[in-house]
Backbone as a chain_set.jsonl record, in Angstrom:
{"seq": "XXXXXXXXXXXXXXXXXXXXXXXXXXXXXXXXXXXXXXXXXXXXXXXXXXXXXXXXXXXXXXXXXXXXXXXXXXXXXXXXXXXX", "coords": {"N": [[79.991, 134.877, -21.652], [81.88, 135.637, -19.911], [80.692, 134.468, -18.134], [81.636, 131.939, -18.246], [84.146, 132.106, -17.799], [84.238, 132.518, -15.445], [82.237, 130.27, -14.242], [84.352, 128.296, -15.048], [86.825, 128.875, -13.313], [85.162, 128.714, -11.285], [85.476, 126.039, -11.045], [87.972, 124.696, -11.677], [88.749, 125.766, -8.621], [87.594, 124.579, -6.922], [88.547, 121.668, -7.857], [91.334, 121.918, -7.217], [91.585, 122.838, -4.58], [92.968, 122.983, -1.274], [95.88, 120.654, -1.647], [97.062, 121.942, -3.852], [97.019, 124.82, -3.872], [98.549, 126.71, -4.179], [99.224, 126.292, -7.475], [97.557, 126.267, -7.957], [96.897, 129.139, -7.343], [99.133, 130.387, -8.956], [98.459, 130.318, -11.377], [96.23, 132.198, -11.859], [97.18, 134.341, -11.049], [98.912, 134.484, -13.39], [96.88, 134.913, -15.274], [95.795, 136.872, -14.726], [97.487, 138.415, -14.883], [98.431, 138.148, -18.031], [95.93, 138.815, -19.395], [95.763, 141.759, -18.506], [97.936, 142.657, -19.795], [97.74, 141.475, -22.549], [95.518, 144.214, -22.99], [96.578, 145.846, -23.318], [98.892, 145.791, -24.585], [97.093, 145.618, -27.291], [95.57, 148.178, -27.035], [97.699, 149.424, -27.714], [98.81, 148.661, -30.055], [96.308, 149.51, -31.843], [95.926, 152.08, -31.4], [98.197, 152.702, -33.245], [97.016, 152.081, -35.594], [97.416, 149.117, -35.999], [96.386, 146.021, -37.393], [96.425, 143.874, -35.823], [95.306, 142.367, -33.683], [94.683, 140.716, -30.611], [91.88, 139.084, -29.277], [90.489, 139.246, -26.2], [89.168, 135.741, -24.418], [88.147, 132.822, -22.972], [90.376, 131.115, -24.281], [92.554, 132.538, -25.109], [93.214, 133.402, -22.198], [93.507, 130.988, -20.946], [95.969, 130.173, -22.181], [98.138, 132.147, -21.79], [97.705, 131.838, -19.016], [98.193, 129.088, -18.348], [100.835, 129.436, -19.546], [102.74, 131.816, -19.448], [104.336, 133.904, -20.193], [105.444, 132.983, -22.995], [103.655, 131.84, -23.791], [101.502, 134.201, -24.476], [103.26, 135.936, -26.514], [103.229, 133.44, -28.299], [100.962, 133.315, -28.778], [100.419, 136.102, -30.099], [101.851, 136.102, -32.596], [101.171, 133.733, -33.78], [99.066, 134.908, -34.7], [100.142, 137.016, -35.925], [101.243, 135.729, -38.19], [99.188, 134.522, -39.185], [98.299, 136.724, -40.479], [99.455, 137.65, -42.694]], "CA": [[81.527, 134.465, -22.249], [82.191, 136.099, -18.868], [79.946, 133.409, -17.367], [81.967, 130.417, -18.971], [85.363, 131.567, -17.68], [83.569, 131.977, -13.728], [82.799, 129.214, -14.16], [85.242, 127.414, -15.127], [87.425, 129.167, -12.226], [84.906, 128.12, -9.586], [85.746, 124.19, -10.943], [89.424, 124.547, -10.842], [89.116, 125.988, -7.164], [87.118, 122.717, -6.337], [89.085, 120.486, -7.845], [92.714, 121.505, -6.653], [91.476, 123.022, -3.898], [93.52, 122.084, -0.491], [97.576, 120.451, -1.961], [97.723, 122.472, -5.074], [96.329, 126.136, -3.732], [100.193, 127.482, -5.022], [99.391, 126.059, -8.218], [95.835, 127.681, -8.738], [97.214, 131.477, -7.525], [99.862, 130.407, -9.428], [97.294, 130.364, -12.851], [95.008, 133.063, -12.072], [97.703, 135.688, -11.527], [99.472, 134.895, -14.836], [96.133, 134.687, -16.454], [95.401, 137.883, -14.732], [99.186, 139.405, -15.646], [98.663, 138.163, -19.563], [94.718, 140.287, -19.193], [95.738, 143.276, -18.668], [99.072, 142.542, -21.022], [96.685, 141.488, -23.98], [94.255, 144.748, -23.267], [98.294, 147.334, -22.824], [99.416, 146.079, -26.385], [96.126, 145.642, -28.196], [95.314, 149.586, -27.142], [98.955, 150.259, -28.159], [98.858, 148.23, -31.923], [95.057, 150.179, -31.964], [96.516, 153.488, -31.577], [99.11, 153.09, -34.017], [96.387, 151.517, -36.829], [97.548, 147.847, -36.748], [94.923, 145.278, -36.819], [96.914, 142.347, -35.088], [94.678, 142.311, -32.034], [94.143, 139.355, -29.926], [90.743, 139.019, -28.546], [90.097, 138.618, -24.877], [88.714, 134.748, -24.38], [88.827, 131.989, -22.4], [92.07, 130.545, -24.619], [93.153, 133.009, -24.952], [93.414, 133.294, -21.06], [93.711, 130.003, -20.491], [97.617, 130.143, -22.278], [98.808, 132.493, -21.152], [97.727, 131.044, -17.805], [99.481, 128.149, -17.989], [102.41, 129.522, -20.426], [103.348, 133.042, -18.7], [104.977, 135.015, -21.164], [105.956, 133.277, -23.927], [102.391, 131.758, -24.052], [101.472, 135.887, -24.729], [104.538, 135.692, -27.385], [103.199, 132.389, -29.587], [99.489, 133.77, -29.351], [101.106, 137.089, -31.031], [102.975, 135.762, -33.342], [100.376, 133.34, -34.462], [98.28, 136.177, -35.514], [101.066, 137.911, -37.204], [101.613, 135.044, -39.351], [97.992, 134.292, -40.221], [97.468, 137.888, -40.945], [100.632, 137.358, -43.861]], "C": [[82.169, 134.907, -20.393], [81.754, 135.204, -17.751], [80.952, 132.014, -17.17], [83.458, 130.178, -18.168], [85.03, 131.782, -15.38], [84.23, 130.859, -13.478], [83.876, 127.845, -14.165], [86.725, 128.141, -14.109], [86.795, 128.804, -11.151], [85.734, 126.259, -9.783], [87.126, 124.211, -10.772], [89.749, 125.18, -9.255], [88.383, 124.781, -6.495], [87.94, 121.979, -6.48], [90.511, 120.789, -7.63], [92.373, 122.735, -5.175], [92.167, 121.912, -2.488], [95.686, 122.429, -0.644], [97.732, 121.115, -2.831], [97.135, 124.13, -5.034], [97.753, 126.874, -4.897], [99.886, 127.248, -6.475], [97.847, 127.016, -9.101], [95.989, 129.477, -8.842], [97.727, 131.05, -8.721], [99.211, 131.027, -11.113], [96.892, 131.214, -12.797], [96.042, 133.984, -12.076], [98.379, 136.006, -12.897], [98.082, 135.062, -16.063], [95.532, 135.875, -16.531], [96.032, 139.037, -15.37], [98.386, 139.624, -17.633], [96.698, 139.334, -20.249], [95.314, 141.265, -19.556], [97.05, 143.55, -19.848], [98.576, 142.271, -22.792], [96.155, 143.34, -24.527], [95.688, 145.989, -23.289], [98.685, 147.081, -24.607], [98.375, 145.966, -27.391], [96.352, 147.394, -28.304], [96.7, 149.741, -28.018], [98.995, 150.074, -29.26], [97.353, 149.354, -31.881], [95.543, 151.545, -31.994], [97.672, 153.857, -32.927], [98.415, 152.506, -35.628], [96.868, 150.39, -37.507], [96.576, 146.899, -36.641], [94.998, 143.937, -36.604], [96.416, 142.212, -34.494], [94.334, 141.32, -31.749], [93.18, 139.746, -29.469], [90.84, 137.856, -27.057], [89.291, 136.534, -24.682], [89.39, 133.562, -23.977], [90.002, 131.028, -23.023], [93.005, 130.686, -24.688], [94.34, 133.279, -23.207], [94.147, 132.451, -20.241], [95.456, 129.601, -21.477], [98.26, 131.014, -22.317], [98.716, 132.79, -19.574], [98.697, 129.84, -17.209], [101.06, 128.147, -18.622], [102.576, 130.505, -19.815], [102.968, 133.552, -20.6], [104.948, 134.405, -22.461], [104.551, 132.554, -24.346], [101.339, 132.879, -24.397], [102.201, 135.904, -26.151], [104.019, 135.065, -28.767], [101.999, 133.472, -29.82], [99.354, 135.004, -30.16], [101.351, 136.607, -32.506], [102.341, 134.598, -34.199], [99.154, 134.161, -35.24], [98.911, 136.791, -35.682], [100.72, 137.328, -38.315], [100.125, 134.913, -39.914], [97.995, 135.472, -40.978], [98.642, 138.093, -42.252], [99.64, 136.476, -45.496]], "O": [[82.997, 134.142, -19.897], [82.302, 135.164, -16.65], [80.983, 131.267, -16.192], [83.984, 129.102, -17.884], [85.584, 131.232, -14.428], [85.306, 130.426, -13.068], [84.023, 126.834, -13.478], [87.789, 127.637, -14.467], [87.405, 128.549, -10.113], [86.305, 125.566, -8.942], [87.564, 123.75, -9.718], [90.873, 125.074, -8.764], [88.829, 124.188, -5.512], [88.361, 121.401, -5.478], [91.174, 119.782, -7.877], [93.312, 123.503, -4.967], [92.069, 120.686, -2.442], [96.446, 123.324, -0.274], [98.953, 121.166, -2.986], [96.827, 124.655, -6.104], [97.722, 127.348, -6.032], [100.364, 128.214, -7.07], [97.454, 127.745, -10.012], [95.646, 130.412, -9.565], [96.992, 131.213, -9.696], [99.588, 132.021, -11.734], [96.935, 131.677, -13.937], [96.05, 134.65, -13.111], [98.485, 137.098, -13.457], [98.188, 135.257, -17.274], [94.926, 136.29, -17.519], [95.637, 140.025, -15.989], [98.015, 140.63, -18.238], [96.518, 140.162, -21.142], [95.439, 141.668, -20.713], [97.064, 144.511, -20.617], [98.991, 142.764, -23.841], [96.24, 143.799, -25.666], [95.319, 147.163, -23.259], [98.732, 147.899, -25.526], [98.773, 146.245, -28.522], [96.999, 147.943, -29.196], [96.569, 150.271, -29.121], [99.206, 151.08, -29.937], [97.882, 150.465, -31.919], [95.374, 152.051, -33.104], [97.896, 154.963, -33.419], [99.104, 152.487, -36.648], [96.937, 150.226, -38.725], [95.845, 146.996, -35.655], [94.206, 143.048, -36.917], [97.038, 141.277, -33.991], [93.582, 140.745, -32.537], [93.263, 140.912, -29.08], [91.058, 136.663, -26.845], [88.474, 136.665, -25.593], [90.525, 133.181, -24.264], [90.533, 130.211, -22.272], [94.021, 130.002, -24.565], [95.564, 133.32, -23.079], [94.957, 132.676, -19.341], [95.954, 128.516, -21.177], [99.271, 130.837, -22.996], [99.363, 133.642, -18.964], [99.465, 129.679, -16.261], [102.022, 127.405, -18.425], [102.661, 129.902, -18.745], [102.13, 133.558, -21.502], [104.436, 135.138, -23.307], [104.319, 132.779, -25.534], [100.21, 132.445, -24.624], [101.367, 135.873, -27.057], [104.13, 135.567, -29.885], [101.982, 134.291, -30.738], [98.364, 135.124, -30.882], [100.707, 137.085, -33.44], [102.86, 134.396, -35.297], [98.544, 133.84, -36.26], [98.303, 137.861, -35.666], [100.129, 137.858, -39.255], [99.923, 135.207, -41.092], [97.703, 135.357, -42.168], [98.36, 139.152, -42.814], [100.273, 136.156, -46.502]]}, "num_chains": 1, "name": "protein.A"}
């Protein structure tokens, strides 16, 4: 799975190289911040023995990279709704 994420990142760098480096840097920073937030929230949820954790995969990284904090909130909202 890590290989898929790396290949997608390399492909994005090749495609968006040049004029749109700011967009790519913003996407990568939002995705990394989203990744850290997912790990922290999952850790806290597991500490309180709550079952609604979000897995880290290319789709969650894409959602957090494109949408930022609203994307993370949407991911957790969808997970909570699916548990009801």
